[in-house]
N, C-alpha and C positions, 0 to 999 in steps of 0.2 A: 544607406541617404533617404529612403523616399519614409522608411518611420524616422527619425531625425530630426526630418521637416515637421512632420505628420504634428507629433509631441508639440513644437511650438504653436503652432494655428489651433490644434485644439484646445489647448491651454488657456490662448488666446479667447476664443471664442466661450469658452465657461468662466472666464476671467467676466469677458463684461456682458452675461446674458445676470449670471450673480448679481455684476454692481449695478448695472439699471434694477432687478429685481428689487434689489434691498433697497437705494436710494428713494424711490419711489415710493416704500415704507418710509421711509425715513420722513418722510416730507411728511405722513400722512400723521407719525408720533411729532415731528414737530410742529405740526399747527394745533396738535391737541393736546399740545403743554406746552403754545406756545413755548417755543425754544429760538426765538429768536436775538438779533444782532443791533442793537441802532445804530446808530450815526457817530461816527469821529471821526477826526483833522484826517487820517491821514486812510482816508476806505477813499472808493471812487464811486459809492453808493448815497441812495437818502435814503430816510425810513425807517420798516424791521424789514430785517432780510434773516431767515431761515438758520443757522449753523449748525459748528457742531460739527457735519459732514464725516467728518476725516472719521469716527469713527468706524462708520463703513468701510473703507479705507483700508484701512487695518481689520477688522475680518473679512474683505472678501483675503488677503493674506494669508489670515490663519484659513480659510477656511478651503480654501486652495490649497495650501501647504500639508491642510490633514485629507484631501484626496489624491495628491499625488505621489504622500510620503513610500505607498508600496511599491513604486516604478524603482527596480532598480536603476536606472544611470540617474538618480538623484540619491544626494544624499544630507540631510536639515539636519542630522544627529548634533552632530560639529556646532551647526550654527542655537543650539534650542538658545542656547542662553540671550544669546544676542534676538532673539524672536520674543522672547519675555521680556527681555530689559527695552522694543519695541515697542512691545501695549501693552508695561507700564505705564513707560510713559506717553503712551496715547491718552490714557486713561488722565494722570493727569492734565493732561489739555483738555481734554474735555471737562472737567471740573472746572480749572478753568475760566472754562468757556458759559460757565450758571455762576456761578461759587466766588467771592470773592477771597483772593491766597496775593500772599503778599510777594513781588516779585524777589525777596530776600528768601521768603520760606521753596517758591517756584526753583529756583538755584540753585539752593542745599539740595532741596530734592534731586533734581538733575545730577548730577552731582557724583551723587550717592548713585544711582539708578550707571551713570554710564563709566564709572567706576568698576563696577559690576560686571558690565558690557566691557569691560578691559580686559579684565581679568579674567573669564567667562574656563579658562580649559583649554584655550584654543592656544595654537603657539603663537607666543609674542612676534611673531618675528614678522607675524603680518594683522596684527591690531594692535598693536602697540612701538609707536614712532621710535626706533630706535639707529637709524640713519638718515641723517639729512643728506645723503648722496653728495657730501663738496659741497649744496647751500651754504656760501660765503660762505666756502672754505673746512666747513665743519663736516664730519662723516659720520661713524658711529659716537653714540651721545652716552651715557648714564640711565641707566633703570632710571633712578628715578626721577632726572630731568626730562625723558621720553615721555612716562608716568605723566609729569603737570602737562606738558607740550600739549600729545596726545586731546585731555581733559580738553585744552584750552582751543584744539584746533573742532573738535566735536560742538561747543557752549555756540563758538564763533559762526559755524556751520550754520546749529539750530538757530540758532537767533535772526544770523542775517534772512534767511527762508520767511517764518515764522512774522519780520518782517511784511514778508509781501502778499499774508491772509489781510483780503480785505479790498484788492484790485483786482478786478473782473480778470482771471482769467489771467494774468499773470504768474500765477503758483502754480498751474493745473498746467502751462503753454510748460512753462519753467523745470518740472520737475520730469513731468513727459522726458525733456529733449536728453536730462542730464541722461536720466533711466535709459535712452536709447542708447548713446553715446557703449555707459556703462554696458549693455546690455550686449553691443554690439560686442565687445575688445573681452565680455568675460566669455560668450561663444566662442572666437574664434582661438581664445587658451584652451579650447575645451573644458571651460567653469560650467558646470551648464547648468550645477544646481542658482549661484549666481546670476545666470541665466534668467532666470527662469523665474529666482524675483525679480529682475528688475519687468521682465515680457509682462508679471501679474499687478505691479506699482503702472506701469503703461496701462495696458486698456484698463481697468477701477479709474487710473486718473481720465483717463479721454472718456468715459462715461462722466464723471465727474463734472466734466469743462460743459458738457451741454444742459446740464442745469445752472454751473454759477455764471453762464451768458444766457439764461432764458432772467424773463422781462418776467412772465407770469408765475415758474416755479425758481426762481434764486436762491441757492445752499451756496453754505459760504462753509472751508477747510473744516473752518474752527482752527483754535491751538491743538486741536485731539488731531490734528492733521495734518500744522504746520510744523511743529512736533517732530511727528512720525518720519513723516515726508526727512526733516531735517535728521533726524540722528538717517537712519539709510543711505540718504548720497555720504553725509560722514564718514559713516560706513565703508561704505564700498573707497573712499577718496583714499584714506591710512591705506587702504587695503588693493588697492591701484598701487599706491605708491608705496608700498614695503615689497609686493612681490611680484619678483624680475621673471620670472613668466610668463607674463602678462603679455601680450603678439597684437598690435597693433592690429 
Protein backbone atom coordinates (compact mmCIF):
# COMPACT_ATOMS: atom_id res chain seq x y z
CA UNK A 1 0.00 0.00 0.00
CA UNK A 2 2.81 2.41 0.91
CA UNK A 3 4.60 1.58 -2.34
CA UNK A 4 1.43 2.32 -4.32
CA UNK A 5 1.32 5.79 -2.72
CA UNK A 6 5.03 6.48 -3.15
CA UNK A 7 5.01 5.82 -6.89
CA UNK A 8 2.51 8.61 -7.73
CA UNK A 9 4.22 11.03 -5.33
CA UNK A 10 7.67 10.37 -6.81
CA UNK A 11 6.36 10.67 -10.38
CA UNK A 12 4.53 13.92 -9.63
CA UNK A 13 7.62 15.48 -8.02
CA UNK A 14 9.81 14.29 -10.90
CA UNK A 15 7.36 15.68 -13.46
CA UNK A 16 7.17 19.07 -11.75
CA UNK A 17 10.95 19.42 -11.49
CA UNK A 18 11.49 18.29 -15.10
CA UNK A 19 8.73 20.58 -16.38
CA UNK A 20 10.10 23.56 -14.44
CA UNK A 21 13.57 23.01 -15.90
CA UNK A 22 12.37 22.55 -19.50
CA UNK A 23 9.90 25.46 -19.47
CA UNK A 24 12.64 27.73 -18.13
CA UNK A 25 14.98 26.63 -20.92
CA UNK A 26 12.23 26.95 -23.53
CA UNK A 27 11.61 30.55 -22.51
CA UNK A 28 15.28 31.30 -23.20
CA UNK A 29 15.08 29.59 -26.59
CA UNK A 30 11.81 31.36 -27.43
CA UNK A 31 13.40 34.74 -26.70
CA UNK A 32 16.49 33.89 -28.74
CA UNK A 33 14.51 32.76 -31.80
CA UNK A 34 11.61 35.18 -31.36
CA UNK A 35 9.00 32.44 -31.11
CA UNK A 36 6.10 34.74 -30.36
CA UNK A 37 2.43 34.88 -31.14
CA UNK A 38 0.75 38.14 -32.00
CA UNK A 39 -2.66 39.41 -30.91
CA UNK A 40 -5.79 37.75 -32.30
CA UNK A 41 -9.52 38.30 -31.74
CA UNK A 42 -9.88 35.21 -29.53
CA UNK A 43 -6.82 35.99 -27.42
CA UNK A 44 -7.02 37.51 -23.96
CA UNK A 45 -3.73 39.37 -24.42
CA UNK A 46 -2.16 42.06 -26.55
CA UNK A 47 1.32 42.34 -27.96
CA UNK A 48 3.89 39.57 -28.31
CA UNK A 49 3.55 36.40 -26.29
CA UNK A 50 5.90 33.46 -26.74
CA UNK A 51 4.08 30.32 -27.84
CA UNK A 52 4.74 26.71 -28.79
CA UNK A 53 5.36 25.70 -25.16
CA UNK A 54 3.15 22.65 -25.63
CA UNK A 55 6.13 20.83 -27.11
CA UNK A 56 7.60 20.83 -23.60
CA UNK A 57 4.58 18.93 -22.24
CA UNK A 58 5.14 16.36 -24.98
CA UNK A 59 8.81 16.02 -24.06
CA UNK A 60 7.99 15.71 -20.36
CA UNK A 61 5.56 12.87 -21.08
CA UNK A 62 8.07 11.07 -23.32
CA UNK A 63 10.93 11.46 -20.84
CA UNK A 64 8.80 10.34 -17.90
CA UNK A 65 7.59 7.24 -19.75
CA UNK A 66 11.17 6.30 -20.63
CA UNK A 67 12.17 6.58 -16.97
CA UNK A 68 9.15 4.56 -15.80
CA UNK A 69 9.30 1.92 -18.51
CA UNK A 70 11.35 -0.47 -16.37
CA UNK A 71 8.84 -0.50 -13.50
CA UNK A 72 6.82 -3.69 -13.62
CA UNK A 73 3.47 -2.17 -12.58
CA UNK A 74 3.37 -0.09 -15.75
CA UNK A 75 2.99 -1.44 -19.28
CA UNK A 76 3.43 1.21 -21.95
CA UNK A 77 4.05 -1.19 -24.85
CA UNK A 78 0.35 -1.52 -25.82
CA UNK A 79 0.17 2.29 -25.96
CA UNK A 80 3.29 2.74 -28.10
CA UNK A 81 1.43 3.71 -31.28
CA UNK A 82 -0.79 6.14 -29.37
CA UNK A 83 2.23 7.76 -27.71
CA UNK A 84 4.05 8.11 -31.05
CA UNK A 85 0.89 9.47 -32.68
CA UNK A 86 0.50 12.09 -29.94
CA UNK A 87 4.12 13.15 -30.51
CA UNK A 88 3.55 13.52 -34.27
CA UNK A 89 0.38 15.53 -33.64
CA UNK A 90 2.32 17.80 -31.28
CA UNK A 91 5.01 18.30 -33.95
CA UNK A 92 2.30 19.17 -36.49
CA UNK A 93 0.94 21.75 -34.05
CA UNK A 94 4.41 23.14 -33.40
CA UNK A 95 4.92 23.60 -37.14
CA UNK A 96 1.52 25.29 -37.39
CA UNK A 97 2.45 27.66 -34.55
CA UNK A 98 5.16 29.33 -36.62
CA UNK A 99 4.74 28.31 -40.26
CA UNK A 100 1.88 28.73 -42.72
CA UNK A 101 -0.27 25.64 -43.18
CA UNK A 102 -3.80 25.61 -44.53
CA UNK A 103 -6.61 24.23 -42.41
CA UNK A 104 -7.34 21.67 -45.14
CA UNK A 105 -3.82 20.23 -45.10
CA UNK A 106 -3.71 20.37 -41.31
CA UNK A 107 -6.88 18.32 -40.90
CA UNK A 108 -5.92 15.86 -43.64
CA UNK A 109 -2.72 15.09 -41.70
CA UNK A 110 -4.68 14.95 -38.43
CA UNK A 111 -7.16 12.48 -39.91
CA UNK A 112 -4.32 10.28 -41.13
CA UNK A 113 -2.63 10.29 -37.70
CA UNK A 114 -5.90 9.65 -35.88
CA UNK A 115 -6.63 6.75 -38.23
CA UNK A 116 -3.22 5.35 -37.33
CA UNK A 117 -4.04 5.65 -33.64
CA UNK A 118 -7.45 4.00 -33.98
CA UNK A 119 -5.92 1.06 -35.84
CA UNK A 120 -2.96 0.84 -33.49
CA UNK A 121 -3.20 -2.87 -32.86
CA UNK A 122 -4.93 -2.36 -29.52
CA UNK A 123 -8.21 -4.05 -28.75
CA UNK A 124 -10.76 -2.30 -30.97
CA UNK A 125 -13.27 -2.60 -28.12
CA UNK A 126 -11.37 0.19 -26.29
CA UNK A 127 -10.04 2.34 -29.16
CA UNK A 128 -13.02 2.25 -31.51
CA UNK A 129 -16.59 3.23 -30.74
CA UNK A 130 -18.56 0.12 -31.68
CA UNK A 131 -21.39 0.35 -29.16
CA UNK A 132 -23.46 3.38 -28.15
CA UNK A 133 -24.90 1.46 -25.16
CA UNK A 134 -28.50 2.36 -26.00
CA UNK A 135 -27.95 6.08 -26.67
CA UNK A 136 -30.78 7.16 -29.01
CA UNK A 137 -31.80 3.50 -29.00
CA UNK A 138 -28.54 2.44 -30.71
CA UNK A 139 -26.33 -0.35 -29.45
CA UNK A 140 -23.78 -2.08 -31.68
CA UNK A 141 -22.75 -0.25 -34.84
CA UNK A 142 -20.82 -1.53 -37.91
CA UNK A 143 -17.04 -1.22 -38.00
CA UNK A 144 -16.99 1.36 -40.81
CA UNK A 145 -19.58 3.55 -39.10
CA UNK A 146 -17.69 3.22 -35.82
CA UNK A 147 -14.42 4.18 -37.51
CA UNK A 148 -15.91 7.33 -39.02
CA UNK A 149 -17.71 8.28 -35.81
CA UNK A 150 -14.59 7.69 -33.68
CA UNK A 151 -12.55 9.88 -36.04
CA UNK A 152 -15.23 12.57 -35.77
CA UNK A 153 -15.06 12.45 -31.95
CA UNK A 154 -11.27 12.87 -32.06
CA UNK A 155 -11.47 15.84 -34.44
CA UNK A 156 -14.32 17.47 -32.50
CA UNK A 157 -12.55 17.19 -29.13
CA UNK A 158 -9.18 18.30 -30.52
CA UNK A 159 -10.76 21.29 -32.25
CA UNK A 160 -12.69 22.28 -29.10
CA UNK A 161 -9.53 22.15 -26.98
CA UNK A 162 -7.59 24.04 -29.66
CA UNK A 163 -10.03 26.94 -29.41
CA UNK A 164 -9.08 27.39 -25.73
CA UNK A 165 -5.51 28.37 -26.59
CA UNK A 166 -5.05 32.11 -26.29
CA UNK A 167 -7.17 32.49 -23.15
CA UNK A 168 -4.97 32.76 -20.05
CA UNK A 169 -5.14 29.73 -17.73
CA UNK A 170 -8.28 28.33 -19.38
CA UNK A 171 -6.75 25.44 -21.31
CA UNK A 172 -4.30 24.49 -18.55
CA UNK A 173 -7.04 24.60 -15.91
CA UNK A 174 -9.53 22.67 -17.99
CA UNK A 175 -6.95 20.07 -19.07
CA UNK A 176 -5.76 19.57 -15.49
CA UNK A 177 -9.31 19.05 -14.22
CA UNK A 178 -10.14 16.53 -16.96
CA UNK A 179 -6.94 14.55 -16.41
CA UNK A 180 -7.43 14.53 -12.64
CA UNK A 181 -10.93 13.08 -13.09
CA UNK A 182 -9.76 10.47 -15.59
CA UNK A 183 -6.74 9.68 -13.42
CA UNK A 184 -8.92 8.97 -10.37
CA UNK A 185 -11.23 6.76 -12.42
CA UNK A 186 -8.34 4.79 -13.90
CA UNK A 187 -6.59 4.44 -10.53
CA UNK A 188 -9.76 3.14 -8.88
CA UNK A 189 -10.09 0.63 -11.73
CA UNK A 190 -6.46 -0.51 -11.34
CA UNK A 191 -5.56 0.87 -14.78
CA UNK A 192 -2.27 2.21 -13.47
CA UNK A 193 -0.61 2.88 -16.83
CA UNK A 194 -3.44 5.17 -17.93
CA UNK A 195 -3.61 6.78 -14.48
CA UNK A 196 0.10 7.60 -14.48
CA UNK A 197 -0.11 9.26 -17.90
CA UNK A 198 -2.88 11.47 -16.49
CA UNK A 199 -0.70 12.30 -13.47
CA UNK A 200 2.26 13.28 -15.68
CA UNK A 201 0.05 15.54 -17.79
CA UNK A 202 -1.43 17.18 -14.68
CA UNK A 203 2.06 17.83 -13.28
CA UNK A 204 3.36 19.44 -16.48
CA UNK A 205 0.19 21.50 -16.97
CA UNK A 206 0.38 22.81 -13.40
CA UNK A 207 3.90 24.12 -14.08
CA UNK A 208 2.82 25.60 -17.42
CA UNK A 209 -0.05 27.40 -15.66
CA UNK A 210 2.47 29.44 -13.67
CA UNK A 211 4.01 30.71 -16.91
CA UNK A 212 0.68 31.20 -18.62
CA UNK A 213 -0.62 33.61 -15.97
CA UNK A 214 2.70 35.40 -15.55
CA UNK A 215 3.01 38.98 -16.80
CA UNK A 216 6.79 38.98 -17.32
CA UNK A 217 7.40 35.38 -18.42
CA UNK A 218 4.13 34.56 -20.18
CA UNK A 219 3.97 31.50 -22.40
CA UNK A 220 1.20 30.09 -24.54
CA UNK A 221 0.82 26.37 -25.07
CA UNK A 222 0.22 26.84 -28.79
CA UNK A 223 -1.20 24.30 -31.23
CA UNK A 224 1.64 21.96 -30.28
CA UNK A 225 0.08 21.66 -26.83
CA UNK A 226 -3.63 22.08 -27.55
CA UNK A 227 -3.65 19.39 -30.26
CA UNK A 228 -1.61 17.10 -28.01
CA UNK A 229 -3.87 17.64 -24.98
CA UNK A 230 -7.00 17.33 -27.12
CA UNK A 231 -5.78 14.01 -28.55
CA UNK A 232 -5.25 12.47 -25.11
CA UNK A 233 -8.59 13.78 -23.81
CA UNK A 234 -10.34 12.24 -26.83
CA UNK A 235 -8.55 8.93 -26.37
CA UNK A 236 -9.32 8.73 -22.65
CA UNK A 237 -12.96 9.65 -23.33
CA UNK A 238 -13.35 6.87 -25.90
CA UNK A 239 -11.46 4.41 -23.68
CA UNK A 240 -13.75 5.31 -20.77
CA UNK A 241 -16.91 4.89 -22.85
CA UNK A 242 -15.83 1.54 -24.27
CA UNK A 243 -14.39 -0.06 -21.11
CA UNK A 244 -16.93 -1.71 -18.85
CA UNK A 245 -14.48 -2.41 -16.02
CA UNK A 246 -13.89 1.25 -15.10
CA UNK A 247 -15.22 2.02 -11.62
CA UNK A 248 -16.45 5.34 -10.32
